[in-house]
N, C-alpha and C positions, 0 to 999 in steps of 0.2 A: 707099591701102595703109597709109601712116603713121598715119592717123587710126584705122583699125581696130586696128592694133597698139597704139597708145596706149590705146584703150578697153579692149582685152583685158588689157593689163598693169595698168591702173587697177582693173579689176574684180578681178583676182587679188590685188592688194595690199590693196584694200578688204576682200575676203573674209578674208584672213589677219589683218588688224587686227581685224575683227569677231570672228573665232575666238579670238584672243588675249584680247580684252576679255571675251568670254563665259567663257573658262576662268578668267580671273583674278578676275572679280567674282561669278560664280554658282557657289556650292559645290554639290556633289552631296549632301552630308550634313554635319551638325554633331553633335558629341557630346562625351562625357566618358568617359575610361577611367582606371582606377586600377591601380596595381601598383608593383613595385619598379623604380626607374630604374637600369638596369644599364649603360647606355652613352650617352655624348654625345661626338661627335667632329666635327672640322672636316676634311673630306676632299675629295679631288679632285686632278686633275693640272693642268688648265688653268683650271677654274672650281671654287673651293672652296665646298662647301655644308655646312651643319650637319645631321648625322644622329644619330638616337638609337634606343634600344631600351628597351622596357618589358616586364618579365616579369610576366605575368598569371596565372601558375600556380606552385604550389610546386615542381614539377619543372623549371620553366623551359621546358616544352614549348610554352607559349603565349606567343610573343614578338610584341609590337606594334612594328613599325618605323615611324618617323616622321621628318619633316624639319622644320626651323625656318627661317623666312625670316631672312636676314642682317640685315634691318631691325629685327628684334625683339631688340635688344641686352639689354633687361631680362629677357626670357624665357630667353635663352641663359645669362645670368649666374645666374639662379635654377636652371636645369638643372644647371649646373656645381656649384653649391652643394649641391643635393639629390641628387647622384649617389650611388647606393647606399642610398637611403632610399625609403620608400613615399610615392608622390605621386599626385595627381589631375591629369590632363592634359585641357585643353579643346582640341578640334581641329576643323578643317574638312577634309572630304574633297573633293578636286577631281576633275573628270572625267578629267583626265590631268595629266601634269607635263612639264616640259622640263628638260634637263640643267642649265640654269643656275638652276633653282628648287630642285631636290633630287631624291633618288633615289626617293621615295615619293609617293603621292597624298595623304598625311595630313600636314597642316601644323598645328603647335602654336601656339595663340594665348595660352595661359595655363597656368601650373603652380602648384600649391599643395601643401604638405605634408599628408599624411593619416596617420592612425593605421592601422597594419597590422592586418587582421582575424585574422592568424595568431598574433600575440603579444599578451599582456596587458601593456600599458604602464601 
């Protein structure tokens, strides 16, 4: 009986570890989005995560919500610096997320300033 219970628990733990590994290392998609960076915040009650919003339309109707890994200190600092300006975000979309990673499935890996197509600079 103890051996069967040990095997069952081991299989469940192994399946969970494999699931986490798959979610972490295998992205669903990768891409780039441009728009006005309208928000970057550090939020949460028990686990703080970095969350942001990118406006992709003139009216603000198209909002791209994203998360940033706390390990990406350089990206977080750039996002703070570029807040309110037009930027290009490189991201990875995950199959799912966990509360300690962020609120969205979209995780930013790089940010660069861009010229706005709406204004002649």
